[in-house]
BAGUDO-821203 format. One record per residue (C-alpha): chain; y, z negated, x negated; residue in one letter. Coordinates in steps of 0.001 Angstrom, whole numbers, plus 500000, padded with zeros to 6 digits. Example, Ala and Ser with C-alpha at 12.3 -4.5 7.8 and 13.67 -1.06 7.14 Angstrom:
<atoms>
<atom><kette>A</kette><c2>495500</c2><c3>492200</c3><c1>487700</c1><rest>A</rest></atom>
<atom><kette>A</kette><c2>498940</c2><c3>492860</c3><c1>486330</c1><rest>S</rest></atom>
</atoms>
This chain:
<atoms>
<atom><kette>A</kette><c2>958089</c2><c3>315100</c3><c1>531607</c1><rest>M</rest></atom>
<atom><kette>A</kette><c2>955711</c2><c3>317792</c3><c1>530314</c1><rest>I</rest></atom>
<atom><kette>A</kette><c2>952683</c2><c3>315673</c3><c1>531235</c1><rest>E</rest></atom>
<atom><kette>A</kette><c2>953942</c2><c3>315457</c3><c1>534775</c1><rest>N</rest></atom>
<atom><kette>A</kette><c2>954429</c2><c3>319239</c3><c1>534918</c1><rest>F</rest></atom>
<atom><kette>A</kette><c2>950815</c2><c3>320031</c3><c1>533949</c1><rest>W</rest></atom>
<atom><kette>A</kette><c2>949428</c2><c3>317396</c3><c1>536287</c1><rest>L</rest></atom>
<atom><kette>A</kette><c2>951495</c2><c3>318790</c3><c1>539164</c1><rest>N</rest></atom>
<atom><kette>A</kette><c2>950384</c2><c3>322317</c3><c1>538306</c1><rest>A</rest></atom>
<atom><kette>A</kette><c2>946742</c2><c3>321204</c3><c1>538334</c1><rest>L</rest></atom>
<atom><kette>A</kette><c2>947172</c2><c3>319450</c3><c1>541678</c1><rest>Y</rest></atom>
<atom><kette>A</kette><c2>948858</c2><c3>322556</c3><c1>543095</c1><rest>S</rest></atom>
<atom><kette>A</kette><c2>946121</c2><c3>324986</c3><c1>542021</c1><rest>V</rest></atom>
<atom><kette>A</kette><c2>943085</c2><c3>322806</c3><c1>542805</c1><rest>T</rest></atom>
<atom><kette>A</kette><c2>943117</c2><c3>323172</c3><c1>546633</c1><rest>P</rest></atom>
<atom><kette>A</kette><c2>943461</c2><c3>326952</c3><c1>546376</c1><rest>T</rest></atom>
<atom><kette>A</kette><c2>940528</c2><c3>327177</c3><c1>543982</c1><rest>I</rest></atom>
<atom><kette>A</kette><c2>938380</c2><c3>324882</c3><c1>546139</c1><rest>L</rest></atom>
<atom><kette>A</kette><c2>939117</c2><c3>326849</c3><c1>549326</c1><rest>I</rest></atom>
<atom><kette>A</kette><c2>938375</c2><c3>330080</c3><c1>547464</c1><rest>G</rest></atom>
<atom><kette>A</kette><c2>935031</c2><c3>328732</c3><c1>546262</c1><rest>L</rest></atom>
<atom><kette>A</kette><c2>934087</c2><c3>327530</c3><c1>549737</c1><rest>I</rest></atom>
<atom><kette>A</kette><c2>935022</c2><c3>330938</c3><c1>551192</c1><rest>F</rest></atom>
<atom><kette>A</kette><c2>933002</c2><c3>332717</c3><c1>548487</c1><rest>W</rest></atom>
<atom><kette>A</kette><c2>929944</c2><c3>330523</c3><c1>549156</c1><rest>F</rest></atom>
<atom><kette>A</kette><c2>930125</c2><c3>331070</c3><c1>552921</c1><rest>I</rest></atom>
<atom><kette>A</kette><c2>930520</c2><c3>334847</c3><c1>552560</c1><rest>M</rest></atom>
<atom><kette>A</kette><c2>927647</c2><c3>334989</c3><c1>550060</c1><rest>R</rest></atom>
<atom><kette>A</kette><c2>925443</c2><c3>333073</c3><c1>552509</c1><rest>S</rest></atom>
<atom><kette>A</kette><c2>926361</c2><c3>335341</c3><c1>555421</c1><rest>I</rest></atom>
<atom><kette>A</kette><c2>925729</c2><c3>338516</c3><c1>553441</c1><rest>L</rest></atom>
<atom><kette>A</kette><c2>922446</c2><c3>337179</c3><c1>552097</c1><rest>S</rest></atom>
<atom><kette>A</kette><c2>921266</c2><c3>336253</c3><c1>555588</c1><rest>A</rest></atom>
<atom><kette>A</kette><c2>922271</c2><c3>339678</c3><c1>556889</c1><rest>D</rest></atom>
<atom><kette>A</kette><c2>920406</c2><c3>341387</c3><c1>554046</c1><rest>R</rest></atom>
<atom><kette>A</kette><c2>917289</c2><c3>339349</c3><c1>554796</c1><rest>G</rest></atom>
<atom><kette>A</kette><c2>917529</c2><c3>340063</c3><c1>558516</c1><rest>E</rest></atom>
<atom><kette>A</kette><c2>917882</c2><c3>343802</c3><c1>557923</c1><rest>R</rest></atom>
<atom><kette>A</kette><c2>914870</c2><c3>343763</c3><c1>555604</c1><rest>K</rest></atom>
<atom><kette>A</kette><c2>912774</c2><c3>341862</c3><c1>558147</c1><rest>A</rest></atom>
<atom><kette>A</kette><c2>913807</c2><c3>344294</c3><c1>560885</c1><rest>Y</rest></atom>
<atom><kette>A</kette><c2>912927</c2><c3>347277</c3><c1>558656</c1><rest>A</rest></atom>
<atom><kette>A</kette><c2>909516</c2><c3>345741</c3><c1>557887</c1><rest>D</rest></atom>
<atom><kette>A</kette><c2>908802</c2><c3>345221</c3><c1>561590</c1><rest>I</rest></atom>
<atom><kette>A</kette><c2>909924</c2><c3>348753</c3><c1>562346</c1><rest>E</rest></atom>
<atom><kette>A</kette><c2>907633</c2><c3>350127</c3><c1>559595</c1><rest>D</rest></atom>
<atom><kette>A</kette><c2>904707</c2><c3>348165</c3><c1>561021</c1><rest>Q</rest></atom>
<atom><kette>A</kette><c2>905368</c2><c3>349512</c3><c1>564516</c1><rest>E</rest></atom>
<atom><kette>A</kette><c2>905581</c2><c3>353073</c3><c1>563217</c1><rest>R</rest></atom>
<atom><kette>A</kette><c2>902324</c2><c3>352603</c3><c1>561333</c1><rest>A</rest></atom>
<atom><kette>A</kette><c2>900667</c2><c3>351373</c3><c1>564557</c1><rest>K</rest></atom>
<atom><kette>A</kette><c2>901760</c2><c3>354566</c3><c1>566300</c1><rest>R</rest></atom>
<atom><kette>A</kette><c2>900629</c2><c3>356736</c3><c1>563388</c1><rest>G</rest></atom>
<atom><kette>A</kette><c2>904131</c2><c3>357932</c3><c1>562552</c1><rest>L</rest></atom>
<atom><kette>A</kette><c2>905511</c2><c3>358454</c3><c1>559078</c1><rest>G</rest></atom>
<atom><kette>A</kette><c2>908489</c2><c3>356592</c3><c1>557693</c1><rest>A</rest></atom>
<atom><kette>A</kette><c2>910978</c2><c3>359336</c3><c1>558599</c1><rest>D</rest></atom>
<atom><kette>A</kette><c2>909489</c2><c3>360485</c3><c1>561933</c1><rest>E</rest></atom>
<atom><kette>A</kette><c2>911120</c2><c3>359465</c3><c1>565189</c1><rest>K</rest></atom>
<atom><kette>A</kette><c2>908967</c2><c3>358513</c3><c1>568193</c1><rest>P</rest></atom>
<atom><kette>A</kette><c2>909046</c2><c3>360832</c3><c1>571194</c1><rest>I</rest></atom>
<atom><kette>A</kette><c2>910242</c2><c3>358947</c3><c1>574254</c1><rest>L</rest></atom>
</atoms>
Protein backbone atom coordinates (compact mmCIF):
# COMPACT_ATOMS: atom_id res chain seq x y z
CA UNK A 1 0.00 0.00 0.00
CA UNK A 2 2.74 2.50 0.88
CA UNK A 3 4.53 1.83 -2.42
CA UNK A 4 1.37 2.69 -4.27
CA UNK A 5 0.99 5.94 -2.30
CA UNK A 6 4.47 7.23 -3.22
CA UNK A 7 4.07 6.22 -6.85
CA UNK A 8 0.72 8.01 -7.04
CA UNK A 9 2.22 11.07 -5.37
CA UNK A 10 5.06 11.10 -7.90
CA UNK A 11 2.63 10.76 -10.81
CA UNK A 12 0.52 13.58 -9.38
CA UNK A 13 3.40 16.04 -8.97
CA UNK A 14 5.27 15.26 -12.21
CA UNK A 15 2.93 17.08 -14.65
CA UNK A 16 2.91 20.21 -12.48
CA UNK A 17 6.70 20.26 -12.33
CA UNK A 18 7.03 19.68 -16.08
CA UNK A 19 4.55 22.46 -16.93
CA UNK A 20 6.36 24.77 -14.51
CA UNK A 21 9.71 24.02 -16.15
CA UNK A 22 8.31 24.59 -19.63
CA UNK A 23 6.77 27.90 -18.50
CA UNK A 24 10.07 28.95 -16.89
CA UNK A 25 12.03 28.12 -20.06
CA UNK A 26 9.60 30.03 -22.30
CA UNK A 27 9.61 33.10 -20.03
CA UNK A 28 13.42 33.02 -19.80
CA UNK A 29 13.62 32.91 -23.61
CA UNK A 30 11.18 35.79 -24.03
CA UNK A 31 12.97 37.97 -21.49
CA UNK A 32 16.36 37.17 -23.00
CA UNK A 33 15.14 38.05 -26.49
CA UNK A 34 13.64 41.29 -25.20
CA UNK A 35 16.90 42.18 -23.44
CA UNK A 36 18.86 41.54 -26.63
CA UNK A 37 16.42 43.57 -28.72
CA UNK A 38 16.60 46.52 -26.33
CA UNK A 39 20.40 46.39 -26.40
CA UNK A 40 20.46 46.30 -30.20
CA UNK A 41 18.04 49.23 -30.36
CA UNK A 42 20.17 51.21 -27.88
CA UNK A 43 23.30 50.49 -29.95
CA UNK A 44 21.60 51.68 -33.13
CA UNK A 45 20.35 54.78 -31.35
CA UNK A 46 23.87 55.52 -30.05
CA UNK A 47 25.27 55.16 -33.57
CA UNK A 48 22.65 57.54 -34.97
CA UNK A 49 23.37 60.09 -32.26
CA UNK A 50 27.09 59.83 -32.96
CA UNK A 51 26.41 60.47 -36.67
CA UNK A 52 24.56 63.66 -35.75
CA UNK A 53 27.29 64.73 -33.33
CA UNK A 54 25.06 64.49 -30.27
CA UNK A 55 26.10 63.21 -26.87
CA UNK A 56 24.53 60.22 -25.19
CA UNK A 57 22.08 62.31 -23.14
CA UNK A 58 21.26 65.03 -25.70
CA UNK A 59 17.95 64.97 -27.54
CA UNK A 60 17.80 65.91 -31.24
CA UNK A 61 15.98 69.10 -32.15
CA UNK A 62 13.11 68.32 -34.51
